C-alpha angles and dihedrals in degrees: 000000000000096000125130139172127230122187123185147090125278130192111252094255092052092044091056091051094047092048091048091051092047090051091051092049094044093242122155120236140160125225119213116195130004136261119208099199112217095345098112095181092057090045091054092043089052092049092051092046089054092044090053089051092050098040109020093163099046109119094206093052091047093048095048093044087053091053090051092048090050092049089051090053095252094131099164091050089047091052092048092050092046091052090051089050090052089051089054096041109029092164096052112109091191089055091055091045090053089050090050092052091048091048090047089051088052091053092248094134100164092052090045090054090052092051090049091051090052090050090050090049088057096043111016093179096060111124092188092055090049090051093051090045090052091051092050091049093049091050091046092051091053093058121098 
C-alpha cells in the first residue's frame, strides 16, 4: 500500500525540511514537540515546561523554572515554584535565597526577609544573601 513508519528524532532544521517535503508529497505525519525558531525565550520556556513534566519534584528544576518565571514577570508563579523548591530542598540556602528574591519582587518584603534569614542560617558567610537581606530591610523601612 506504499505506507511506512519512521520513528526517530530530527534536529529542528531537518524536521522543517522533512515536514515541508511530506506536505508537498501529500504524506501524513505527526509532529511531537515544538520548535520555536529563533525565539530563545520560548525555547527556554518550553524546555523548562518539559523539565517540570519529567522531574516535577526536582528542586533545581523548580528553582530555575521559578527564576525564569520571575524574569518573565510572572511573580506569583515564581513564588509558587520557589516554595515548591524549598519543600524539596529545605537545607538549600540558594533555594531560600531564590524564594526571597521572588517574594521581594512580589512586594512581600516581610516574607522575603524571613526567607533571607533562613538562607543566612544555612550559610552565614553568604555575601549575596546579606545583600538581599539588606535590600529587603531598606525597602521595609521605607514603608509607612
